[in-house]
C-alpha positions in Angstrom: 0.0 -0.1 0.0 1.2 3.4 -0.8 2.1 6.0 1.5 -0.4 8.5 -0.2 -3.3 5.8 0.1 -2.4 5.4 3.9 -2.3 8.9 4.4 -5.8 9.3 2.8 -7.0 6.3 4.9 -5.8 7.6 8.0 -7.4 10.9 7.5 -11.0 9.4 6.5 -10.6 6.9 9.7 -10.1 9.7 11.7 -12.9 12.1 10.5 -15.6 9.4 9.7 -14.7 6.4 12.0 -16.2 4.5 8.6 -17.7 1.3 9.1 -16.5 0.3 5.3 -13.7 2.1 3.7 -12.4 1.3 0.3 -10.1 3.4 -1.4 -8.6 2.4 -4.8 -5.8 4.2 -6.8 -6.8 4.7 -10.4 -3.7 6.6 -11.5 -2.6 3.9 -13.9 -6.2 3.9 -15.8 -5.1 7.9 -16.3 -1.6 7.8 -17.9 -0.7 10.5 -20.1 -3.9 12.7 -18.6 -2.7 16.2 -18.0 -3.5 15.9 -14.2 -1.3 12.7 -13.8 1.6 14.6 -15.1 1.5 16.5 -11.8 2.1 13.5 -9.9 -1.4 13.8 -8.4 -3.3 10.8 -8.4 -6.9 9.5 -9.3 -8.7 7.6 -6.8 -11.9 6.0 -6.0 -13.5 6.1 -2.7 -16.7 3.7 -1.0 -17.3 5.0 2.3 -19.8 4.2 4.8 -20.3 6.0 8.0 -23.0 7.3 10.2 -21.9 10.8 9.8 -23.7 10.6 6.4 -26.8 10.0 8.1 -29.8 12.6 6.8 -27.0 14.2 4.3 -27.7 14.8 0.6 -24.9 13.6 -1.6 -23.4 17.0 -2.3 -23.3 17.6 1.5 -21.7 14.4 2.2 -19.2 15.1 -0.9 -18.2 18.6 0.8 -17.5 16.5 4.0 -15.0 14.3 2.2 -13.5 17.0 0.3 -13.2 19.1 3.8 -11.3 16.3 5.0 -8.6 16.1 2.1 -8.6 19.7 1.2 -4.9 20.4 1.6 -4.3 16.9 -0.3 -6.8 18.0 -3.3 -4.0 20.9 -4.0 -1.1 18.4 -4.1 -1.9 14.6 -4.1 -5.4 14.1 -5.4 -6.2 15.4 -8.8 -9.4 13.3 -9.2 -11.7 11.6 -6.4 -14.6 9.4 -7.3 -16.8 9.3 -4.1 -19.6 6.9 -3.2 -20.5 8.1 0.2 -23.1 6.0 2.1 -25.2 5.9 5.6 -25.3 2.5 7.0 -28.9 2.4 6.3 -28.4 2.7 2.5 -25.8 -0.3 2.3 -27.4 -3.4 1.0 -27.4 -6.3 3.2 
């Protein structure tokens, strides 16, 4: 696991105490893309947390972006987010 992935996951864990957090580095799929040239990565995130209860999708994404704000300026070029409340997870 890369240092960058560990840092992102650590921030998410501290902020959201997620019941599930799956972070995937998709940077290899964007080789040659202008955003990839800077070294910032492309990631997909699926996170389940009680913090998302009662919030719409935009509010949930804002919370995630706020958590990773400084990393969005240097380490993360793109972040695909699926943020769910526990009640929304299929059983």
